[in-house]
C-alpha positions as CSV (number, residue, x, y, z in Angstrom):
1,M,0.0,-0.1,0.0
2,A,1.9,3.0,-1.3
3,V,1.6,6.6,0.3
4,T,0.6,9.4,-2.0
5,T,2.2,12.5,-1.9
6,R,-1.0,14.4,-2.2
7,T,-0.8,17.7,0.0
8,R,-4.1,17.5,1.8
9,T,-6.0,20.4,3.7
10,A,-5.9,19.9,7.6
11,G,-9.2,18.6,8.6
12,T,-10.4,16.4,6.0
13,A,-11.9,13.1,7.0
14,L,-8.7,11.0,5.9
15,T,-6.5,13.2,7.8
16,T,-8.8,13.1,10.9
17,A,-8.9,9.5,10.5
18,E,-5.1,9.6,10.6
19,K,-4.9,11.9,13.8
20,A,-7.0,9.6,15.6
21,F,-5.0,6.5,14.6
22,A,-2.0,8.0,16.0
23,L,-3.5,8.7,19.2
24,L,-4.6,5.1,19.3
25,T,-1.2,3.6,18.7
26,C,1.0,6.1,20.6
27,E,2.7,4.9,23.9
28,P,2.4,4.1,26.8
29,A,-0.6,1.6,25.8
30,P,-0.8,1.5,21.5
31,L,-3.6,-1.0,20.3
32,V,-2.0,-4.3,19.6
33,F,-2.9,-6.9,16.9
34,D,-2.4,-10.6,17.5
35,A,-0.9,-11.5,14.1
36,R,-0.1,-15.0,15.0
37,P,-3.2,-16.7,13.7
38,V,-2.6,-15.0,10.2
39,P,-0.4,-17.3,8.1
40,G,2.3,-15.5,6.7
41,L,2.8,-12.5,8.9
42,P,5.2,-12.6,12.0
43,D,4.4,-15.0,14.5
44,T,3.9,-12.1,17.0
45,T,1.7,-9.3,18.3
46,M,2.4,-5.8,17.3
47,P,0.9,-2.4,17.6
48,L,-1.2,-1.6,14.7
49,D,1.1,1.3,13.2
50,E,3.9,-1.5,13.0
51,L,1.5,-3.7,11.3
52,R,0.7,-0.7,8.6
53,T,4.2,-0.2,8.3
54,L,4.9,-3.9,7.8
55,L,2.1,-3.9,5.1
56,V,3.6,-0.9,3.4
57,H,7.0,-2.0,2.7
58,E,6.3,-6.0,2.2
59,R,4.1,-7.8,-0.3
60,Y,2.1,-10.6,1.0
61,D,-0.1,-13.0,-0.9
62,S,-3.7,-13.0,-1.2
63,G,-4.3,-15.7,1.5
64,T,-2.3,-13.5,3.7
65,T,-4.0,-10.5,3.0
66,D,-7.6,-12.0,3.2
67,E,-7.2,-13.5,6.5
68,L,-5.6,-10.3,7.6
69,W,-8.6,-8.4,6.7
70,R,-11.0,-10.9,8.1
71,Q,-9.2,-10.4,11.2
72,L,-9.5,-6.7,11.2
73,A,-13.1,-6.6,10.0
74,Y,-14.2,-9.0,12.9
75,H,-12.2,-6.9,15.5
76,A,-14.1,-3.8,13.9
77,R,-17.6,-5.3,14.1
78,E,-17.2,-7.0,17.5
79,K,-14.9,-5.2,19.8
80,G,-15.6,-1.6,19.7
81,P,-15.0,1.7,18.0
82,A,-11.4,1.5,18.7
83,W,-10.7,-1.1,16.2
84,V,-12.8,0.5,13.8
85,V,-10.3,3.4,14.0
86,G,-7.5,0.8,13.8
87,A,-8.6,-1.0,10.9
88,I,-9.1,2.1,8.8
89,G,-5.9,3.2,10.0
90,V,-4.2,0.4,8.8
91,A,-6.1,1.1,5.5
92,L,-5.3,4.6,5.0
93,P,-2.2,4.5,3.1
94,A,-4.3,2.6,0.3
95,L,-7.3,4.9,0.8
96,T,-5.1,8.1,0.6
97,R,-3.7,6.8,-3.0
98,L,-7.2,5.8,-4.2
99,A,-8.5,9.5,-2.9
100,A,-5.7,11.2,-4.8
101,K,-6.1,9.2,-8.0
102,I,-10.0,10.0,-7.9
103,S,-9.7,13.8,-7.4
104,R,-6.7,14.4,-9.5
105,G,-8.1,17.1,-11.8
106,Y,-11.2,17.9,-9.2
107,A,-9.2,19.7,-6.7
108,R,-12.5,21.7,-5.6
109,Y,-13.7,18.3,-4.8
110,A,-10.9,16.8,-2.9
111,E,-12.4,16.8,0.6
112,D,-15.7,15.4,-0.9
113,V,-13.6,12.5,-2.1
114,D,-11.8,12.0,1.0
115,S,-15.1,11.9,2.9
116,E,-17.0,9.4,0.4
117,V,-13.8,7.0,0.1
118,L,-13.6,6.7,3.8
119,A,-17.4,6.0,4.1
120,G,-17.6,3.8,1.5
121,F,-14.7,1.7,3.1
122,L,-16.2,2.0,6.5
123,H,-19.6,0.7,5.1
124,A,-18.0,-2.2,3.3
125,L,-15.4,-3.1,6.3
126,R,-19.1,-3.6,8.5
127,T,-21.2,-5.2,5.8
128,A,-18.9,-7.1,3.3
129,D,-19.1,-10.8,3.4
130,L,-16.0,-12.1,5.1
131,A,-16.0,-15.4,3.3
132,P,-15.6,-15.2,-0.2
133,P,-11.9,-14.5,-1.5
134,R,-10.4,-11.0,-2.2
135,L,-11.7,-9.4,0.9
136,W,-9.1,-6.6,0.9
137,L,-9.8,-6.0,-2.9
138,R,-13.3,-5.9,-2.2
139,L,-13.0,-3.3,0.5
140,C,-10.9,-1.2,-2.0
141,W,-13.5,-1.3,-4.8
142,A,-16.2,0.0,-2.2
143,A,-14.0,2.9,-1.3
144,W,-13.1,3.6,-5.1
145,R,-16.8,3.5,-6.3
146,A,-17.9,5.7,-3.2
147,G,-15.3,8.3,-4.1
148,A,-15.6,8.3,-7.9
149,A,-19.2,9.1,-7.4
150,V,-18.4,12.3,-6.5
151,V,-16.5,13.2,-9.6
152,K,-18.9,11.5,-11.8
153,A,-21.7,13.7,-10.6
154,D,-19.8,16.8,-11.3
155,D,-19.2,15.5,-15.3
156,G,-22.8,16.7,-16.2
157,E,-22.9,19.7,-13.7
158,E,-22.3,22.5,-16.6
159,L,-21.1,23.1,-19.9
160,P,-17.8,24.3,-20.4
161,P,-18.0,28.2,-21.5
162,E,-16.3,27.7,-24.6
163,L,-18.8,25.0,-25.8
164,P,-20.8,26.0,-28.7
165,T,-24.7,25.5,-28.3
166,G,-27.0,24.5,-30.7
167,S,-28.0,21.3,-32.3
168,R,-25.4,19.5,-34.6
169,S,-24.9,15.9,-36.1
170,P,-22.6,13.8,-34.1
171,R,-19.6,12.7,-36.0
172,M,-19.2,9.5,-37.8
173,P,-19.3,6.8,-36.5
174,Y,-22.4,7.5,-34.1
175,G,-22.6,6.0,-30.7
176,H,-21.4,5.7,-27.4
177,P,-17.9,4.3,-27.0
178,D,-19.5,0.8,-25.6
179,L,-21.4,0.5,-28.5
180,L,-18.3,0.8,-30.8
181,L,-16.4,-1.8,-28.6
182,G,-19.6,-4.0,-29.0
183,R,-19.4,-3.7,-32.8
184,A,-15.8,-4.1,-32.7
185,A,-16.5,-7.5,-30.8
186,A,-19.2,-8.6,-32.8
187,A,-17.1,-8.0,-36.1
188,G,-14.4,-10.5,-34.5
189,L,-11.9,-7.5,-34.4
190,I,-11.4,-7.9,-30.6
191,T,-12.7,-10.5,-28.2
192,A,-15.6,-9.8,-25.7
193,D,-12.8,-9.8,-23.0
194,A,-10.8,-7.1,-24.7
195,A,-14.0,-4.9,-25.4
196,E,-15.1,-5.3,-21.4
197,L,-11.4,-4.7,-20.3
198,I,-11.4,-1.5,-22.5
199,S,-14.7,-0.3,-21.4
200,A,-14.1,-1.1,-17.5
201,T,-10.7,0.9,-17.5
202,R,-11.3,3.6,-19.9
203,F,-15.0,4.4,-19.2
204,G,-15.6,2.9,-16.0
205,D,-14.3,2.9,-12.6
206,A,-12.1,-0.1,-12.7
207,L,-8.4,0.1,-12.1
208,I,-6.5,-2.1,-13.9
209,E,-4.0,-3.1,-10.9
210,H,-7.4,-4.7,-9.4
211,L,-8.3,-6.6,-12.5
212,A,-4.8,-7.7,-13.0
213,A,-5.1,-9.4,-9.3
214,E,-8.7,-10.7,-9.9
215,H,-7.2,-12.3,-13.0
216,G,-3.9,-13.6,-11.7
217,V,-1.7,-11.5,-14.1
218,T,0.2,-8.4,-13.8
219,A,-0.9,-5.3,-14.6
220,S,1.5,-4.7,-17.3
221,V,0.1,-7.9,-19.0
222,L,-3.4,-6.2,-19.0
223,R,-2.3,-2.6,-20.2
224,M,-0.4,-4.5,-23.2
225,R,-3.5,-6.3,-24.1
226,R,-5.6,-3.4,-23.8
227,R,-3.0,-1.2,-25.8
228,R,-3.1,-4.0,-28.6
229,A,-6.9,-4.1,-28.8
230,E,-7.4,-0.1,-28.9
231,R,-5.1,-0.2,-31.6
232,V,-7.3,-2.4,-33.8
233,V,-10.3,-0.4,-32.7
234,A,-8.9,2.7,-33.8
235,A,-7.9,1.4,-36.9
236,A,-11.4,0.3,-37.6
237,V,-12.7,3.7,-36.7
238,T,-10.5,5.5,-38.9
239,R,-11.4,3.1,-41.8
240,G,-15.2,3.8,-41.1
241,D,-15.6,0.1,-40.2
242,L,-17.7,0.7,-37.2
243,S,-20.1,3.7,-38.6
244,H,-22.9,1.0,-38.3
245,P,-23.7,-2.5,-36.8
246,S,-22.1,-5.0,-38.7
247,T,-20.6,-8.6,-38.0
248,R,-18.3,-8.8,-41.6
249,R,-16.4,-11.3,-39.8
250,S,-15.2,-13.0,-42.8
251,Q,-13.8,-9.9,-44.1
252,H,-11.8,-9.2,-41.0
253,K,-10.8,-12.9,-40.1
254,A,-7.2,-12.1,-40.4
255,E,-7.6,-8.8,-38.2
256,S,-9.2,-10.5,-35.6
257,S,-6.4,-13.0,-35.1
258,M,-3.9,-10.0,-34.1
259,C,-6.1,-9.1,-31.3
260,R,-7.2,-12.2,-29.6
261,L,-6.8,-11.9,-25.7
262,A,-5.4,-15.3,-24.9
């Protein structure tokens, strides 16, 4: 969990949570986590700030991460407010990074993004099913979706002042990008998986790192697959092949073999 370098106004939800975590973990009686039941972690107990430092600087497999967050979520649900603050504090480096990424280009909404990221994570911490795998990923997804909703709501708030008004015909090919991707998949130019990858990461809320973790591949591999598919779609748009729904599978058989995402 990398710590972002974004400068944050004092008093946002995340900075307030950090202050509360610091008080919770200071001497002489810091809140201590028993890491012994978690396979892969040191066979000892440790203050929560030490646990957080360990997670920032070390990489653990999904089994270790899942069990750690099952334990933290259970403590937050069953052992009182201190453990809620403690679990949030352990997650803060990742939550800070997510909030910074969401609010990039939306500085005036940074405080709202911070609040919603924290609220989304807290809701998932209290309600998520702890049994299925990828618990940490699911908690982060909940935080990301809540924060992203802030800037998404702003997208249609007002037109840029330099944008001309009036009615005009849309440029060819007509349609939402998802329609173009659907046509490209139907034409056999790219696979359905490739279309979904482009749509989720370019037009949706998905982080390519999270999708890579779900599929057991590296983020660089997924980026390469996305780039390859996007080049094929861009070439098809330039030729005008996607201006209207068409399968044309036989015409593009050779091209489709170049962009299959195996």
